[in-house]
N, C-alpha and C positions, 0 to 999 in steps of 0.2 A: 504494500500500500504506500509506503514512504517513497518508493521508487517512482510510482505513478505521480505522486504529488510533486516530486522534484522535476520530473519530465514536464509536467504541466507548467511549472514555474519557469523553466527554461524556454518553453515555447511562447509563453506570455511575454517574457522579456524580449525575445527575438522580434515579436510582432510590434513591440513598442519602440523599436530602434529605428533603423534606416527606413524600413517600410512605412512607418508612421510619419517620418519626416517627408518622404516622397508624397504621401497622401495629403499632408499639410500644405505643401507647395501647390499641389494640384488643386486643392480646395480653394486656396487663395486665387489662383488663376481662374477657376470656375466662378468665384464670387465676382471678380472684376468683369468677366464677360457677361454674367447675368445682370449685374448692375447696369452695364451699358445697354443691354436690351430693355431693361425697365426704364432707364432714362429716355431712350428713344421713343418707346411706346407712350409714355406720359408727356412727351414734349418738354423735357427739362431744359432750362436755359443753358445753351451751349457756351455762354459767356462766363458761367459760374466756374470757379477754379476746380471744384471737385468733379463736376461733370466733364469739363474739358480734359482734366488729367486722366480720368477714367477712360474717356474716349480715345486718348492717345495710347494708353497702355493696351486697351482692348484691340485697337487697330493693329498694333504690333503683334499681339498674341494670336490674333486670328488672321494674320496676313495670308496664309495659304488658303483660307476659306473665303476671302473677300471676292465677291462676284461669282461665287460658285453657282448660285441661283439668282436669276434676275426676274423680277415680276414687275408689274406696273406700279406697285406700291412700295415705296422706300422703307416703310416700317416693317412690312412683311419680309423684305430682303434682309433686313437686320436680324429679325427673329430667326429666319432660316439659316443664314450663314453663320451668325455668332452662336446660335443654338447648337448647330452641328459641331462647331468648333468646341463648344463646352462639353458635349457628349464624348467627342473623340478624346479630349484631354482626360476626362474622367476614366474612360475605358483603358486608355494606354497607361495612365498613371496607376490604376489598380493592377493591371497586368505586370507592370514593372515592379510595383511594390510586392506583389506576390512572388515574382521571380527572385527578388532580393531576399525575401524572407525565407525562401527555400535553400538558398546558398549558405 
């Protein structure tokens, strides 16, 4: 029984290490992208420092997905392109964290 308890402790510590840091970084990236989507949907003032900084960061983080889908509605374009970027970051981050946790 003690051996099982020690193994569980080792596994728990491993999950709280590098994999957790990776997921934290991915979570911050996802938050930035989702905030940008929300700001665009609700028409936030682009002259505001928080909104413009978030837009700059989101633009860089989702550069590969910019213009992936184009519709007649700019807000819908943002939801599609930045939303897909968010999902991809979360999936790749989770896969990478899982891979690191196994090693």
